[in-house]
Structures are given as structure tokens and as C-alpha cells.
N, C-alpha and C positions, 0 to 999 in steps of 0.2 A: 490277681493271679493271671499268669499268661496262658491259662488254658482256652482263652477264648480267641486264640491265634488260629489262622487258617492251617490245614495241613500242608500247604505249599512251604510254608516257612520251615517246617520240620526237615524237609529234603535238603534245606540250604544250611542246616547245622551241621556243626563239626561234631565228632563223637563226643568230646569233652562237654560241649554246651549241651548236647542231647542228655548226656547221663546226668550232668548237673540238674537240669529241669525235671528229669525223671525222679531223681532223687526228692526233689521239692514236692512233686505230685504225690509220691508215695508217703511222705510225711504227712501231708495234707490230708490224704485218705485215712492214713491210719489213726489220725487225731479224732477222727468221727465227728468232727465239727462241720458245719456248713450245711447247705440245703441239699436235698437229694438230686435236683437238677443239675447243680454245680459239680456235685460229686459224680454224678454220670459224665458229665462233659469232660472232667478232669480224667476219669478212667479211660475214656475213648481217646483223649489225646495221648495219655500215658502208653496206650497200646500202640498208637501210631509211632511214638518215639522209640518204644522197645523195638519194634519191627525195623525202624531206622538204624538203631545201634546193632542189632543183629546182622544186618546188610553190611554196615560198615566193617564190622568184625570179620564177616565171610570174606569180603574184598581184600581185607588186610591179610587174612591167612592164605588167600590165593596168591598174592603177591610175594608173600614169603615163601610159598612153596615153589614158586617159579625160580626164586633167587637161589634157594637151597638145591633144586634138582638141575638148576641151568647150567 
């Protein structure tokens, strides 16, 4: 699984890529299979990806607000 990647690559992900990986991580964690350390690492990566997605959405909302008010 890609949970071993560095946090640097998260910042380079598109929203769609990040969302897809986050969905995979959630499925993996929900399955309850896997070792504890791997699950913790996956959770930590998921948290970084979630924050990245939230930032992307906030940026998009800011851009839309500028267009609408502009």
C-alpha cells in the first residue's frame, strides 16, 4: 500500500488523486486487517491527505467567491 510514501508527495497530489487514496486507506482501516503499526501509519497518512483535500477545497471556494463577487 502507498501509506509508506512521504508527506511531501501528498502536497503534490491533485484533489482527485488524494481523494482516491484516502478512500483506499479508509477501506483498509475499516477492514480491520493488517498489523497495528501499519494501521497507525495508514491513519497518519490519511490525516495528512484529509488536510490536503480540505486545503484544496478551501482554495477552490476562495477562487469561486472571487469570481462571483468580482
